[in-house]
C-alpha positions as CSV (number, residue, x, y, z in Angstrom):
1,X,-49.9,-135.2,245.9
2,X,-46.5,-134.8,244.2
3,X,-45.6,-131.5,242.5
4,X,-46.8,-131.5,238.9
5,X,-49.6,-133.9,239.7
6,X,-53.3,-133.0,239.6
7,X,-56.5,-135.0,240.1
8,X,-59.4,-134.3,237.7
9,X,-62.7,-135.9,237.2
10,X,-63.9,-136.6,233.7
11,X,-67.2,-138.2,233.0
12,X,-67.4,-139.8,236.4
13,X,-63.8,-141.1,236.5
14,X,-60.9,-139.6,238.5
15,X,-57.6,-139.2,236.7
16,X,-54.2,-138.3,238.2
17,X,-52.4,-136.2,235.6
18,X,-48.9,-134.9,235.3
19,X,-48.5,-131.7,233.5
20,X,-46.1,-128.8,232.8
21,X,-49.0,-126.3,232.8
22,X,-50.4,-124.7,235.9
23,X,-53.2,-126.5,237.8
24,X,-55.9,-124.1,236.6
25,X,-55.2,-124.8,232.9
26,X,-55.2,-128.5,233.4
27,X,-58.5,-128.3,235.4
28,X,-60.1,-126.1,232.7
29,X,-59.1,-128.6,230.0
30,X,-60.4,-131.5,232.0
31,X,-63.7,-129.6,232.6
32,X,-64.0,-128.9,228.9
33,X,-63.5,-132.6,228.0
34,X,-66.0,-133.6,230.7
35,X,-68.5,-131.1,229.4
36,X,-68.1,-132.3,225.8
37,X,-68.5,-136.0,226.8
38,X,-71.7,-135.1,228.8
39,X,-73.1,-133.2,225.7
40,X,-72.5,-136.2,223.5
41,X,-74.0,-138.6,226.1
42,X,-77.1,-136.4,226.3
43,X,-77.5,-136.1,222.6
44,X,-77.0,-139.7,221.6
45,X,-78.2,-143.2,222.7
46,X,-74.6,-144.5,223.0
47,X,-74.0,-146.4,226.2
48,X,-70.3,-147.2,225.6
49,X,-68.0,-144.9,227.4
50,X,-65.2,-145.6,224.9
51,X,-67.5,-144.6,222.0
52,X,-68.5,-141.5,223.8
53,X,-64.8,-140.7,224.4
54,X,-64.0,-141.3,220.7
55,X,-66.8,-139.1,219.5
56,X,-65.7,-136.4,222.0
57,X,-62.1,-136.7,220.7
58,X,-63.3,-136.3,217.1
59,X,-65.5,-133.3,218.0
60,X,-62.6,-131.6,219.8
61,X,-60.2,-132.5,217.0
62,X,-62.7,-130.9,214.5
63,X,-62.9,-127.7,216.6
64,X,-59.0,-127.6,216.7
65,X,-58.9,-128.1,212.9
66,X,-61.4,-125.3,212.3
67,X,-59.5,-123.0,214.6
68,X,-56.2,-123.7,212.8
69,X,-57.9,-123.1,209.4
70,X,-59.3,-119.8,210.8
71,X,-55.8,-118.8,212.2
72,X,-54.2,-119.7,208.8
73,X,-56.7,-117.4,207.0
74,X,-56.1,-114.6,209.4
75,X,-52.3,-114.9,209.0
76,X,-52.7,-114.9,205.2
77,X,-54.8,-111.7,205.4
78,X,-52.3,-110.1,207.8
79,X,-49.4,-111.0,205.5
80,X,-51.3,-109.6,202.5
81,X,-52.1,-106.4,204.3
82,X,-48.4,-106.1,205.5
83,X,-47.3,-106.7,201.8
84,X,-49.6,-103.9,200.7
85,X,-48.4,-101.5,203.4
86,X,-44.8,-102.3,202.5
87,X,-45.5,-101.6,198.9
88,X,-47.2,-98.3,199.8
89,X,-44.4,-97.3,202.0
90,X,-41.9,-98.0,199.3
91,X,-43.9,-95.9,196.8
92,X,-44.0,-93.0,199.2
93,X,-40.2,-93.2,199.9
94,X,-39.5,-93.2,196.2
95,X,-41.3,-89.9,195.8
């Protein structure tokens, strides 16, 4: 296989991918997608692979969205704490 190419199996189909990331990361991502598709397949009566793939994409997108919101809240909290600390330092330096 050519450099940068990796074969992965997702939901019973093999895919040859090209990526900038190392093989281990690509394999982990493919395993995660495969796991999510199998979870949806087990928990629904959907027989269409494309519908399972779409629901999987929506579920993963929701996870990403929630993680981004969480990160945003953490950054806001960190910024607020940094602002408070800067204010406190300024007060101490003025004494």
